[in-house]
DSSP file (Angstrom, degrees, kcal/mol; ACC not computed):
  #  RESIDUE AA STRUCTURE BP1 BP2  ACC     N-H-->O    O-->H-N    N-H-->O    O-->H-N    TCO  KAPPA ALPHA  PHI   PSI    X-CA   Y-CA   Z-CA
    1    1 A M     >        0   0    0      0, 0.0     4,-2.1     0, 0.0     5,-0.1   0.000 360.0 360.0 360.0 -45.3    0.0    0.0    0.0
    2    2 A V  H  >  +     0   0    0      1,-0.2     4,-2.3     2,-0.2     5,-0.2   0.927 360.0  53.2 -62.1 -43.9    2.8    2.4    0.9
    3    3 A G  H  > S+     0   0    0      1,-0.2     4,-2.2     2,-0.2    -1,-0.2   0.886 108.7  50.0 -57.8 -39.9    4.6    1.6   -2.3
    4    4 A R  H  > S+     0   0    0      2,-0.2     4,-3.2     1,-0.2    -1,-0.2   0.887 108.0  53.0 -66.1 -38.9    1.4    2.4   -4.3
    5    5 A L  H  X S+     0   0    0     -4,-2.1     4,-1.6     2,-0.2    -2,-0.2   0.915 109.5  48.7 -63.1 -41.8    1.0    5.7   -2.5
    6    6 A W  H  <>S+     0   0    0     -4,-2.3     5,-2.2     1,-0.2    -1,-0.2   0.931 115.5  44.0 -61.7 -44.4    4.6    6.7   -3.4
    7    7 A Q  H ><5S+     0   0    0     -4,-2.2     3,-1.6     1,-0.2    -2,-0.2   0.886 110.8  54.6 -68.9 -37.9    4.0    5.7   -7.0
    8    8 A A  H 3<5S+     0   0    0     -4,-3.2    -1,-0.2     1,-0.3    -2,-0.2   0.811 103.5  56.1 -64.6 -29.1    0.6    7.4   -7.1
    9    9 A S  T 3<5S-     0   0    0     -4,-1.6    -1,-0.3    -5,-0.2    -2,-0.2   0.436 121.1-108.3 -82.6   1.2    2.1   10.7   -5.9
   10   10 A G  T < 5S+     0   0    0     -3,-1.6    -3,-0.2     1,-0.1    -2,-0.1   0.642  90.9 108.7  83.1  13.9    4.5   10.6   -8.9
   11   11 A R      < -     0   0    0     -5,-2.2    -2,-0.2    -6,-0.2    -1,-0.1  -0.851  59.7-149.2-127.2  94.8    7.5    9.7   -6.7
   12   12 A P    >>  -     0   0    0      0, 0.0     4,-1.7     0, 0.0     3,-0.8  -0.126  28.7-106.3 -64.6 161.1    8.7    6.2   -7.1
   13   13 A D  H 3> S+     0   0    0      1,-0.2     4,-2.4     2,-0.2     5,-0.2   0.819 117.8  62.2 -55.8 -32.8   10.3    4.2   -4.3
   14   14 A E  H 3> S+     0   0    0      1,-0.2     4,-2.0     2,-0.2    -1,-0.2   0.901 103.5  48.2 -63.9 -39.8   13.7    4.6   -6.0
   15   15 A L  H <> S+     0   0    0     -3,-0.8     4,-2.0     2,-0.2    -1,-0.2   0.889 110.2  51.8 -66.6 -39.1   13.6    8.4   -5.6
   16   16 A A  H  X S+     0   0    0     -4,-1.7     4,-1.1     1,-0.2    -2,-0.2   0.898 109.4  50.4 -63.0 -39.7   12.5    8.1   -2.0
   17   17 A A  H  <>S+     0   0    0     -4,-2.4     5,-2.5     1,-0.2     4,-0.5   0.887 107.5  53.4 -66.1 -38.5   15.5    5.9   -1.4
   18   18 A R  H ><5S+     0   0    0     -4,-2.0     3,-1.2     1,-0.2    -1,-0.2   0.880 103.5  56.9 -63.6 -37.1   17.8    8.4   -3.1
   19   19 A D  H 3<5S+     0   0    0     -4,-2.0    -1,-0.2     1,-0.3    -2,-0.2   0.832 105.5  51.3 -61.7 -31.2   16.5   11.1   -0.7
   20   20 A R  T 3<5S-     0   0    0     -4,-1.1    -1,-0.3    -3,-0.3    -2,-0.2   0.548 122.7-108.6 -81.5  -7.8   17.6    8.9    2.2
   21   21 A G  T < 5S+     0   0    0     -3,-1.2     2,-0.3    -4,-0.5    -3,-0.2   0.591  74.0 137.1  91.7  11.3   21.1    8.5    0.7
   22   22 A D      < -     0   0    0     -5,-2.5     2,-0.5    -6,-0.1    -1,-0.3  -0.688  48.1-139.3 -94.5 146.1   20.6    4.9   -0.3
   23   23 A L        -     0   0    0     68,-3.8     2,-0.7    -2,-0.3    71,-0.1  -0.874  18.1-135.7 -99.1 133.1   21.7    3.4   -3.7
   24   24 A Q        -     0   0    0     -2,-0.5     2,-0.7   -10,-0.1    68,-0.1  -0.808   7.4-148.5 -93.4 116.3   19.3    1.0   -5.2
   25   25 A L        -     0   0    0     -2,-0.7     6,-0.1     1,-0.2     5,-0.1  -0.760  20.1-136.4 -81.0 118.8   21.0   -2.1   -6.5
   26   26 A G  S    S+     0   0    0     -2,-0.7     2,-0.3     4,-0.1    -1,-0.2   0.839  71.0   9.8 -49.1 -56.0   18.7   -3.0   -9.4
   27   27 A K  S >> S-     0   0    0      1,-0.1     4,-1.3    -3,-0.1     3,-0.9  -0.801  76.7-105.6-127.3 166.0   18.3   -6.8   -9.1
   28   28 A L  H 3> S+     0   0    0     -2,-0.3     4,-2.2     1,-0.3     5,-0.2   0.868 118.3  58.0 -59.2 -37.6   19.2   -9.4   -6.6
   29   29 A H  H 3> S+     0   0    0      1,-0.2     4,-1.9     2,-0.2    -1,-0.3   0.770  98.7  60.8 -69.5 -21.5   22.0  -10.7   -8.8
   30   30 A D  H <> S+     0   0    0     -3,-0.9     4,-1.8     2,-0.2    -1,-0.2   0.959 108.1  43.3 -62.6 -50.0   23.6   -7.2   -8.6
   31   31 A R  H  X S+     0   0    0     -4,-1.3     4,-2.4     1,-0.2    -2,-0.2   0.906 112.8  53.0 -62.1 -42.2   23.9   -7.5   -4.9
   32   32 A Q  H  X S+     0   0    0     -4,-2.2     4,-2.1     1,-0.2    -1,-0.2   0.859 105.5  54.6 -64.4 -34.2   25.1  -11.1   -5.1
   33   33 A G  H  X S+     0   0    0     -4,-1.9     4,-1.7     2,-0.2    -1,-0.2   0.921 111.0  44.4 -63.8 -43.7   27.8  -10.1   -7.5
   34   34 A F  H  X S+     0   0    0     -4,-1.8     4,-2.0     2,-0.2    -2,-0.2   0.860 111.4  53.5 -69.4 -34.7   29.1   -7.5   -5.1
   35   35 A Q  H  X S+     0   0    0     -4,-2.4     4,-2.4     2,-0.2    -1,-0.2   0.859 106.5  53.1 -66.7 -34.3   28.8   -9.9   -2.2
   36   36 A A  H  X S+     0   0    0     -4,-2.1     4,-2.7     2,-0.2     5,-0.2   0.888 106.6  53.1 -65.6 -38.4   30.9  -12.4   -4.2
   37   37 A G  H  X S+     0   0    0     -4,-1.7     4,-2.5     2,-0.2    -2,-0.2   0.904 109.3  48.8 -61.6 -41.5   33.6   -9.7   -4.6
   38   38 A V  H  X S+     0   0    0     -4,-2.0     4,-2.8     2,-0.2    -2,-0.2   0.928 111.4  49.6 -63.3 -44.4   33.6   -9.2   -0.9
   39   39 A A  H  X S+     0   0    0     -4,-2.4     4,-2.1     2,-0.2    -2,-0.2   0.914 113.4  45.0 -63.1 -43.5   33.9  -13.0   -0.3
   40   40 A L  H  X S+     0   0    0     -4,-2.7     4,-1.9     2,-0.2    -1,-0.2   0.920 115.3  47.3 -66.0 -43.3   36.8  -13.3   -2.8
   41   41 A G  H  X S+     0   0    0     -4,-2.5     4,-3.2    -5,-0.2     5,-0.2   0.888 111.0  52.3 -63.6 -38.7   38.6  -10.2   -1.4
   42   42 A L  H  X>S+     0   0    0     -4,-2.8     4,-1.9     2,-0.2     5,-1.1   0.886 105.6  55.0 -64.9 -39.0   38.0  -11.5    2.1
   43   43 A G  H  X5S+     0   0    0     -4,-2.1     4,-0.6     3,-0.2     5,-0.4   0.916 115.4  38.3 -59.3 -45.2   39.6  -14.9    1.2
   44   44 A L  H  X5S+     0   0    0     -4,-1.9     4,-1.7     3,-0.2     5,-0.3   0.959 122.0  41.9 -70.2 -52.0   42.7  -13.1    0.0
   45   45 A L  H  X5S+     0   0    0     -4,-3.2     4,-1.7    -5,-0.2    -3,-0.2   0.980 127.8  25.7 -62.0 -62.4   42.9  -10.4    2.6
   46   46 A V  H  X5S+     0   0    0     -4,-1.9     4,-2.5    -5,-0.2     5,-0.2   0.885 119.7  56.9 -75.4 -38.7   42.1  -12.4    5.8
   47   47 A G  H  X<S+     0   0    0     -5,-1.1     4,-1.7    -4,-0.6    -3,-0.2   0.934 112.3  40.8 -58.6 -47.2   43.2  -15.8    4.6
   48   48 A L  H  X S+     0   0    0     -4,-1.7     4,-2.3    -5,-0.4    -1,-0.2   0.871 113.7  53.2 -71.5 -36.3   46.7  -14.6    3.8
   49   49 A L  H  X S+     0   0    0     -4,-1.7     4,-3.1    -5,-0.3    -1,-0.2   0.860 106.6  53.5 -66.7 -32.6   46.9  -12.5    6.9
   50   50 A V  H  X S+     0   0    0     -4,-2.5     4,-3.0     2,-0.2     5,-0.3   0.926 107.9  50.8 -63.4 -43.6   45.9  -15.5    9.0
   51   51 A V  H  X S+     0   0    0     -4,-1.7     4,-2.0    -5,-0.2    -2,-0.2   0.933 113.6  45.1 -57.9 -46.3   48.7  -17.5    7.4
   52   52 A I  H  X S+     0   0    0     -4,-2.3     4,-2.4     2,-0.2    -2,-0.2   0.935 114.5  47.8 -63.7 -46.9   51.2  -14.7    8.3
   53   53 A D  H  X S+     0   0    0     -4,-3.1     4,-1.7     1,-0.2    -2,-0.2   0.911 111.4  49.6 -63.7 -42.1   49.8  -14.3   11.8
   54   54 A V  H  <>S+     0   0    0     -4,-3.0     5,-2.0     2,-0.2     4,-0.3   0.881 110.5  50.9 -65.8 -36.7   49.9  -18.0   12.6
   55   55 A R  H ><5S+     0   0    0     -4,-2.0     3,-1.5    -5,-0.3    -1,-0.2   0.915 108.3  51.9 -63.9 -42.4   53.5  -18.2   11.3
   56   56 A I  H 3<5S+     0   0    0     -4,-2.4    -1,-0.2     1,-0.3    -2,-0.2   0.843 104.1  58.5 -62.6 -31.6   54.5  -15.3   13.5
   57   57 A L  T 3<5S-     0   0    0     -4,-1.7    -1,-0.3    -5,-0.2    -2,-0.2   0.532 131.2 -91.5 -77.1  -4.7   52.9  -17.2   16.4
   58   58 A G  T X 5S+     0   0    0     -3,-1.5     3,-0.6     1,-0.4     2,-0.2   0.431  79.9 134.5 117.1  -1.9   55.3  -20.1   15.8
   59   59 A V  T 3 <S+     0   0    0     -5,-2.0    -1,-0.4     1,-0.2     4,-0.1  -0.599  78.3  10.9 -79.2 141.7   53.6  -22.5   13.4
   60   60 A A  T >  S+     0   0    0     -2,-0.2     3,-1.9     1,-0.1    -1,-0.2   0.935  74.4 178.6  58.7  52.2   55.8  -23.8   10.5
   61   61 A K  T <  S+     0   0    0     -3,-0.6     4,-0.1     1,-0.3    -2,-0.1   0.779  70.6  67.8 -59.3 -29.4   59.0  -22.4   11.9
   62   62 A P  T 3  S+     0   0    0      0, 0.0    -1,-0.3     0, 0.0    -2,-0.1   0.771  82.9  88.2 -63.3 -20.5   61.2  -23.7    9.1
   63   63 A L  S <  S-     0   0    0     -3,-1.9     2,-0.1    -4,-0.1     5,-0.1  -0.683  86.9-126.0 -78.8 119.1   59.5  -21.2    6.8
   64   64 A P    >>  -     0   0    0      0, 0.0     3,-1.1     0, 0.0     4,-0.7  -0.394   6.9-133.9 -66.5 138.6   61.4  -17.9    7.0
   65   65 A L  H >> S+     0   0    0     64,-0.3     3,-1.1     1,-0.3     4,-0.5   0.849 104.3  64.6 -59.2 -34.3   59.2  -14.9    7.9
   66   66 A S  H >4 S+     0   0    0      1,-0.3     3,-0.8     2,-0.2     4,-0.3   0.795  94.2  60.5 -63.2 -26.3   60.8  -12.9    5.1
   67   67 A E  H X4 S+     0   0    0     -3,-1.1     3,-1.2     1,-0.2    -1,-0.3   0.797  95.0  62.9 -69.0 -27.7   59.3  -15.3    2.5
   68   68 A L  H X< S+     0   0    0     -3,-1.1     3,-1.7    -4,-0.7     4,-0.4   0.674  83.2  76.9 -73.1 -15.4   55.8  -14.3    3.7
   69   69 A Q  G X< S+     0   0    0     -3,-0.8     3,-1.2    -4,-0.5    -1,-0.3   0.790  80.9  70.2 -64.1 -24.2   56.4  -10.8    2.6
   70   70 A K  G <  S+     0   0    0     -3,-1.2     4,-0.3    -4,-0.3    -1,-0.3   0.695  92.6  59.1 -64.7 -18.7   55.8  -12.0   -1.0
   71   71 A L  G X> S+     0   0    0     -3,-1.7     4,-1.7     1,-0.2     3,-0.7   0.700  82.6  84.2 -80.9 -20.2   52.1  -12.5    0.1
   72   72 A M  H <> S+     0   0    0     -3,-1.2     4,-2.0    -4,-0.4     5,-0.2   0.835  82.8  56.3 -60.3 -37.5   51.5   -8.9    1.0
   73   73 A P  H 3> S+     0   0    0      0, 0.0     4,-1.7     0, 0.0    -1,-0.3   0.903 109.2  48.9 -58.7 -36.8   50.8   -7.7   -2.6
   74   74 A W  H <> S+     0   0    0     -3,-0.7     4,-2.2    -4,-0.3    -2,-0.2   0.837 105.8  57.3 -69.9 -32.5   48.0  -10.3   -2.7
   75   75 A V  H  X S+     0   0    0     -4,-1.7     4,-2.1     1,-0.2    -1,-0.2   0.920 108.1  47.1 -59.8 -43.5   46.7   -9.1    0.7
   76   76 A W  H  X S+     0   0    0     -4,-2.0     4,-2.5     2,-0.2    -2,-0.2   0.831 107.7  55.5 -72.1 -31.2   46.4   -5.6   -0.8
   77   77 A V  H  X S+     0   0    0     -4,-1.7     4,-2.3     2,-0.2    -1,-0.2   0.927 110.0  47.5 -61.9 -43.8   44.6   -7.0   -3.9
   78   78 A G  H  X S+     0   0    0     -4,-2.2     4,-2.3     2,-0.2    -2,-0.2   0.887 110.3  52.0 -62.8 -39.6   42.1   -8.6   -1.5
   79   79 A F  H  X S+     0   0    0     -4,-2.1     4,-3.1     2,-0.2    -2,-0.2   0.931 109.8  48.2 -64.3 -44.2   41.7   -5.3    0.4
   80   80 A V  H  X S+     0   0    0     -4,-2.5     4,-2.7     2,-0.2     5,-0.3   0.919 111.7  50.0 -62.9 -43.1   41.0   -3.3   -2.7
   81   81 A A  H  X S+     0   0    0     -4,-2.3     4,-2.1     1,-0.2     5,-0.3   0.916 114.6  44.9 -61.8 -42.3   38.4   -5.9   -3.9
   82   82 A N  H  X S+     0   0    0     -4,-2.3     4,-3.0     2,-0.2     5,-0.2   0.914 113.5  50.1 -66.5 -43.4   36.8   -5.8   -0.4
   83   83 A A  H  X S+     0   0    0     -4,-3.1     4,-2.5     2,-0.2     5,-0.2   0.935 113.1  44.3 -62.9 -47.9   36.9   -2.0   -0.3
   84   84 A V  H  X S+     0   0    0     -4,-2.7     4,-1.8     2,-0.2    -2,-0.2   0.957 120.1  40.4 -64.7 -51.3   35.3   -1.4   -3.7
   85   85 A S  H  X S+     0   0    0     -4,-2.1     4,-2.4    -5,-0.3    -2,-0.2   0.902 115.7  52.4 -63.8 -40.3   32.6   -4.1   -3.2
   86   86 A G  H  X S+     0   0    0     -4,-3.0     4,-2.6    -5,-0.3    -2,-0.2   0.885 107.0  51.0 -65.5 -40.0   32.0   -3.0    0.4
   87   87 A V  H  X S+     0   0    0     -4,-2.5     4,-2.4    -5,-0.2    -1,-0.2   0.916 111.4  48.6 -64.3 -41.6   31.6    0.7   -0.5
   88   88 A I  H  X S+     0   0    0     -4,-1.8     4,-1.1     2,-0.2    -2,-0.2   0.928 113.3  46.5 -64.5 -44.1   29.0   -0.2   -3.1
   89   89 A L  H  X S+     0   0    0     -4,-2.4     4,-0.8     1,-0.2     3,-0.2   0.877 110.6  54.0 -65.0 -36.1   27.1   -2.5   -0.7
   90   90 A F  H >< S+     0   0    0     -4,-2.6     3,-1.0     1,-0.2     7,-0.2   0.919 104.8  54.0 -61.8 -43.4   27.3    0.2    1.9
   91   91 A M  H >< S+     0   0    0     -4,-2.4   -68,-3.8     1,-0.3     3,-0.8   0.787 100.2  62.3 -63.1 -26.4   25.7    2.7   -0.5
   92   92 A A  H 3< S+     0   0    0     -4,-1.1    -1,-0.3   -70,-0.3    -2,-0.2   0.803 124.9  15.5 -70.0 -26.7   22.8    0.3   -1.0
   93   93 A D  T <X S+     0   0    0     -3,-1.0     4,-3.0    -4,-0.8     5,-0.3  -0.212  82.2 143.8-135.9  43.7   21.9    0.5    2.7
   94   94 A A  H <> S+     0   0    0     -3,-0.8     4,-2.7     1,-0.2     5,-0.2   0.876  71.0  50.6 -58.5 -43.1   23.8    3.6    3.8
   95   95 A T  H  > S+     0   0    0      2,-0.2     4,-1.1     1,-0.2    -1,-0.2   0.946 116.8  39.5 -62.3 -48.4   21.2    4.9    6.2
   96   96 A K  H  4 S+     0   0    0      1,-0.2     4,-0.4     2,-0.2     3,-0.3   0.935 118.8  46.7 -67.4 -46.5   20.8    1.6    8.0
   97   97 A D  H >< S+     0   0    0     -4,-3.0     3,-1.4    -7,-0.2     6,-0.2   0.891 105.4  58.8 -67.4 -39.1   24.5    0.7    8.0
   98   98 A Y  H 3< S+     0   0    0     -4,-2.7    -1,-0.2    -5,-0.3    -2,-0.2   0.874 111.4  41.2 -60.7 -35.8   25.7    4.1    9.1
   99   99 A Y  T 3< S+     0   0    0     -4,-1.1     2,-0.5    -3,-0.3    -1,-0.3   0.410  92.0 108.6 -92.0   2.5   23.7    3.9   12.4
  100  100 A S    <>  -     0   0    0     -3,-1.4     4,-1.8    -4,-0.4     5,-0.1  -0.682  57.9-154.6 -85.2 125.7   24.5    0.3   13.0
  101  101 A N  H  > S+     0   0    0     -2,-0.5     4,-2.5     1,-0.2     5,-0.2   0.836  97.8  59.5 -64.5 -31.9   26.8   -0.5   15.9
  102  102 A S  H  > S+     0   0    0     58,-0.3     4,-2.3     2,-0.2    -1,-0.2   0.910 104.6  49.6 -61.5 -41.8   27.8   -3.7   14.1
  103  103 A F  H  > S+     0   0    0     -6,-0.2     4,-2.5     2,-0.2    -1,-0.2   0.910 110.6  49.8 -63.5 -42.3   28.9   -1.7   11.1
  104  104 A R  H  X S+     0   0    0     -4,-1.8     4,-2.4     2,-0.2    -2,-0.2   0.897 111.0  48.7 -65.6 -40.1   31.0    0.5   13.4
  105  105 A W  H  X S+     0   0    0     -4,-2.5     4,-2.6     2,-0.2    -1,-0.2   0.891 110.3  52.6 -64.4 -39.1   32.6   -2.4   15.1
  106  106 A K  H  X S+     0   0    0     -4,-2.3     4,-2.3     2,-0.2    -2,-0.2   0.939 110.7  46.3 -62.6 -46.2   33.4   -4.0   11.7
  107  107 A M  H  X S+     0   0    0     -4,-2.5     4,-2.4     1,-0.2    -2,-0.2   0.904 113.4  48.9 -63.7 -41.7   35.1   -0.8   10.5
  108  108 A L  H  X S+     0   0    0     -4,-2.4     4,-2.5     2,-0.2    -1,-0.2   0.912 111.3  49.8 -64.0 -42.3   37.1   -0.5   13.8
  109  109 A S  H  X S+     0   0    0     -4,-2.6     4,-2.6     2,-0.2    -2,-0.2   0.891 111.2  49.3 -63.6 -39.8   38.2   -4.1   13.6
  110  110 A I  H  X S+     0   0    0     -4,-2.3     4,-2.7     2,-0.2     5,-0.2   0.919 110.5  50.5 -65.3 -43.5   39.3   -3.7    9.9
  111  111 A L  H  X S+     0   0    0     -4,-2.4     4,-2.4     2,-0.2    -2,-0.2   0.934 112.5  46.2 -60.2 -47.0   41.2   -0.6   10.8
  112  112 A V  H  X S+     0   0    0     -4,-2.5     4,-2.3     1,-0.2     5,-0.2   0.934 113.6  49.5 -60.7 -47.0   43.0   -2.3   13.7
  113  113 A G  H  X S+     0   0    0     -4,-2.6     4,-2.1     1,-0.2    -2,-0.2   0.891 112.4  47.1 -60.8 -41.0   43.7   -5.4   11.5
  114  114 A L  H  X S+     0   0    0     -4,-2.7     4,-2.5     2,-0.2    -1,-0.2   0.906 110.8  51.3 -68.4 -41.2   45.1   -3.2    8.7
  115  115 A L  H  X S+     0   0    0     -4,-2.4     4,-2.3    -5,-0.2    -2,-0.2   0.909 111.9  47.2 -62.2 -41.1   47.3   -1.2   11.0
  116  116 A I  H  X S+     0   0    0     -4,-2.3     4,-3.1    -5,-0.2     5,-0.3   0.899 110.1  53.2 -66.4 -40.1   48.7   -4.4   12.5
  117  117 A A  H  X S+     0   0    0     -4,-2.1     4,-2.3     2,-0.2    -2,-0.2   0.918 110.4  46.9 -60.8 -43.4   49.3   -5.9    9.1
  118  118 A V  H  X S+     0   0    0     -4,-2.5     4,-2.5     2,-0.2     5,-0.2   0.932 114.1  47.8 -64.2 -45.1   51.3   -2.8    7.9
  119  119 A Y  H  X S+     0   0    0     -4,-2.3     4,-3.0     1,-0.2     5,-0.4   0.949 113.2  46.8 -61.2 -50.1   53.3   -2.8   11.1
  120  120 A L  H  X>S+     0   0    0     -4,-3.1     5,-2.5     1,-0.2     4,-2.0   0.878 112.6  51.0 -62.1 -37.5   54.1   -6.5   11.0
  121  121 A N  I  <>S+     0   0    0     -4,-2.3     5,-1.3    -5,-0.3    -1,-0.2   0.943 117.1  38.8 -63.2 -46.9   55.0   -6.2    7.3
  122  122 A N  I  <5S+     0   0    0     -4,-2.5    -2,-0.2    -5,-0.2    -1,-0.2   0.859 128.5  29.0 -74.0 -36.0   57.4   -3.3    7.9
  123  123 A K  I  <5S+     0   0    0     -4,-3.0    -3,-0.2    -5,-0.2    -2,-0.2   0.708 132.4  21.1-101.9 -23.0   59.0   -4.5   11.2
  124  124 A V  I  <5S+     0   0    0     -4,-2.0     5,-0.5    -5,-0.4    -3,-0.2   0.805 120.6  44.6-115.4 -50.1   58.9   -8.3   11.2
  125  125 A L  I   <S+     0   0    0     -5,-2.5   -56,-0.3     1,-0.2    -4,-0.2   0.871 113.5  50.2 -69.5 -36.5   58.5   -9.7    7.6
  126  126 A R  S   <S+     0   0    0     -5,-1.3     2,-0.6    -6,-0.3    -1,-0.2   0.813 103.7  65.5 -72.4 -29.4   61.1   -7.4    6.1
  127  127 A E  S    S-     0   0    0     -3,-0.1     2,-2.0     1,-0.0   -62,-0.1  -0.837  81.8-140.8 -95.5 122.6   63.7   -8.2    8.7
  128  128 A N        +     0   0    0     -2,-0.6     2,-0.2   -63,-0.1    -3,-0.1  -0.555  34.3 177.3 -85.0  80.0   64.8  -11.8    8.6
  129  129 A V        -     0   0    0     -2,-2.0   -64,-0.3    -5,-0.5   -63,-0.1  -0.575  32.4-143.3 -86.5 146.4   65.0  -12.3   12.4
  130  130 A A  S    S+     0   0    0     -2,-0.2     2,-0.4     1,-0.2    -1,-0.1   0.900  90.5  36.7 -73.5 -41.0   65.9  -15.7   13.9
  131  131 A E  S    S-     0   0    0      0, 0.0    -1,-0.2     0, 0.0    -2,-0.0  -0.947  88.7-121.1-117.6 131.9   63.5  -15.3   16.8
  132  132 A T        -     0   0    0     -2,-0.4     5,-0.1    -3,-0.1    -8,-0.0  -0.527  34.8-114.9 -70.1 129.2   60.1  -13.6   16.5
  133  133 A P     >  -     0   0    0      0, 0.0     4,-1.5     0, 0.0     3,-0.4  -0.324  18.4-121.9 -63.8 146.7   59.8  -10.6   18.9
  134  134 A P  H  > S+     0   0    0      0, 0.0     4,-2.1     0, 0.0     5,-0.2   0.870 112.3  57.5 -58.1 -38.5   57.2  -11.0   21.7
  135  135 A L  H  > S+     0   0    0      1,-0.2     4,-2.7     2,-0.2     5,-0.2   0.891 103.4  53.7 -60.8 -38.0   55.4   -7.8   20.6
  136  136 A A  H  > S+     0   0    0     -3,-0.4     4,-2.3     1,-0.2    -1,-0.2   0.881 107.5  50.5 -63.8 -37.0   55.0   -9.3   17.1
  137  137 A K  H  X S+     0   0    0     -4,-1.5     4,-1.8     2,-0.2    -1,-0.2   0.898 111.0  48.2 -67.5 -39.8   53.3  -12.4   18.7
  138  138 A V  H  X S+     0   0    0     -4,-2.1     4,-2.4     2,-0.2    -2,-0.2   0.927 113.4  47.6 -64.3 -44.6   51.0  -10.2   20.7
  139  139 A L  H  X S+     0   0    0     -4,-2.7     4,-2.6     1,-0.2    -2,-0.2   0.869 108.5  54.4 -65.9 -36.3   50.1   -8.2   17.6
  140  140 A A  H  X S+     0   0    0     -4,-2.3     4,-2.2     2,-0.2    -1,-0.2   0.896 110.0  48.1 -63.7 -39.0   49.6  -11.4   15.6
  141  141 A T  H  X S+     0   0    0     -4,-1.8     4,-2.1     2,-0.2    -2,-0.2   0.934 112.2  47.7 -65.4 -46.8   47.1  -12.5   18.2
  142  142 A V  H  X S+     0   0    0     -4,-2.4     4,-2.7     1,-0.2    -2,-0.2   0.876 110.0  54.7 -62.2 -37.4   45.3   -9.2   18.2
  143  143 A S  H  X S+     0   0    0     -4,-2.6     4,-2.5     2,-0.2     5,-0.3   0.937 107.2  48.9 -60.3 -48.0   45.2   -9.3   14.4
  144  144 A L  H  X S+     0   0    0     -4,-2.2     4,-2.0     1,-0.2    -2,-0.2   0.912 113.8  46.9 -59.8 -42.3   43.5  -12.7   14.4
  145  145 A V  H  X S+     0   0    0     -4,-2.1     4,-2.5     1,-0.2    -1,-0.2   0.902 111.8  50.7 -66.2 -40.9   40.9  -11.5   17.0
  146  146 A S  H  X S+     0   0    0     -4,-2.7     4,-2.2     2,-0.2    -2,-0.2   0.888 110.9  47.2 -68.5 -37.6   40.3   -8.3   15.0
  147  147 A W  H  X S+     0   0    0     -4,-2.5     4,-2.1     2,-0.2    -1,-0.2   0.890 112.7  49.6 -70.2 -37.8   39.7  -10.1   11.7
  148  148 A A  H  X S+     0   0    0     -4,-2.0     4,-2.5    -5,-0.3    -2,-0.2   0.918 111.6  50.0 -63.2 -41.4   37.4  -12.6   13.4
  149  149 A G  H  X S+     0   0    0     -4,-2.5     4,-2.8     1,-0.2     5,-0.2   0.882 108.5  52.0 -63.2 -39.1   35.6   -9.6   14.9
  150  150 A A  H  X S+     0   0    0     -4,-2.2     4,-2.2     2,-0.2    -1,-0.2   0.903 111.8  46.4 -63.9 -41.9   35.3   -7.9   11.5
  151  151 A I  H  X S+     0   0    0     -4,-2.1     4,-1.9     2,-0.2    -2,-0.2   0.937 115.3  44.9 -67.5 -46.1   33.8  -11.0   10.0
  152  152 A V  H  X S+     0   0    0     -4,-2.5     4,-2.1     1,-0.2    -2,-0.2   0.939 115.1  47.7 -64.0 -47.1   31.3  -11.6   12.9
  153  153 A A  H  X S+     0   0    0     -4,-2.8     4,-1.2     1,-0.2    -1,-0.2   0.885 109.2  55.0 -62.1 -38.2   30.3   -7.9   13.0
  154  154 A G  H  X S+     0   0    0     -4,-2.2     4,-0.5    -5,-0.2     3,-0.3   0.895 109.7  46.2 -62.2 -39.8   29.9   -7.9    9.2
  155  155 A R  H >X S+     0   0    0     -4,-1.9     3,-0.8     1,-0.2     4,-0.5   0.865 107.5  57.8 -69.4 -35.2   27.5  -10.8    9.4
  156  156 A L  H >X S+     0   0    0     -4,-2.1     4,-2.6     1,-0.2     3,-0.7   0.740  89.5  74.0 -68.4 -22.6   25.6   -9.2   12.3
  157  157 A I  H 3< S+     0   0    0     -4,-1.2    -1,-0.2    -3,-0.3    -2,-0.2   0.894  94.3  52.6 -57.3 -39.7   24.8   -6.1   10.2
  158  158 A A  H << S+     0   0    0     -3,-0.8    -1,-0.3    -4,-0.5     3,-0.2   0.775 118.4  35.4 -66.7 -26.9   22.3   -8.1    8.2
  159  159 A Y  H << S+     0   0    0     -3,-0.7     2,-0.6    -4,-0.5    -2,-0.2   0.679 115.0  52.3-104.0 -21.5   20.5   -9.2   11.4
  160  160 A L     <  +     0   0    0     -4,-2.6   -58,-0.3     1,-0.2    -1,-0.2  -0.752  58.3 163.7-118.2  82.6   20.8   -6.2   13.6
  161  161 A S        +     0   0    0     -2,-0.6    -1,-0.2    -3,-0.2   -62,-0.1   0.778  63.1  57.4 -75.6 -24.5   19.5   -3.3   11.6
  162  162 A S  S    S-     0   0    0     -3,-0.1   -62,-0.1     1,-0.1   -61,-0.1  -0.755 102.3 -90.2-103.4 154.2   19.0   -1.0   14.5
  163  163 A P              0   0    0      0, 0.0   -63,-0.1     0, 0.0    -1,-0.1  -0.262 360.0 360.0 -58.9 146.0   21.8    0.0   17.0
  164  164 A F              0   0    0     -4,-0.1   -64,-0.1    -3,-0.0    -3,-0.0   0.383 360.0 360.0-119.0 360.0   22.2   -2.3   19.9
């Protein structure tokens, strides 16, 4: 009924959504395509950072940390894929997402994870140290927690549309 009233007034639902700042993704497969971009980017970004973090924590010690620096360009490819797809998906529900605490936790977790990734890349992976510094192990643990938090918070956005 509400949709008909909007259309009857000469103002389609799409224009009303634009007034709210939302981008309308035309069809369901549009949204699914962007979600696939997020999933692929997440696989590269988080998957490779998990490998790096777990190695810093002591798994697969015969593998030199300096060799893992070769993965970092792929981490950034994953980040760009996530960022582009994520911004487009954000614009589709900008009003709801902006006020969602889950969205804010997700963004904070991503920021923490990225800052740690840059630090570990610059201070640990580039230097071929025999023993991993204790700070690097703490940061690797925080990184794992922050990426898990980003994933969980990202999923919660769909289910918790109002701030909690």
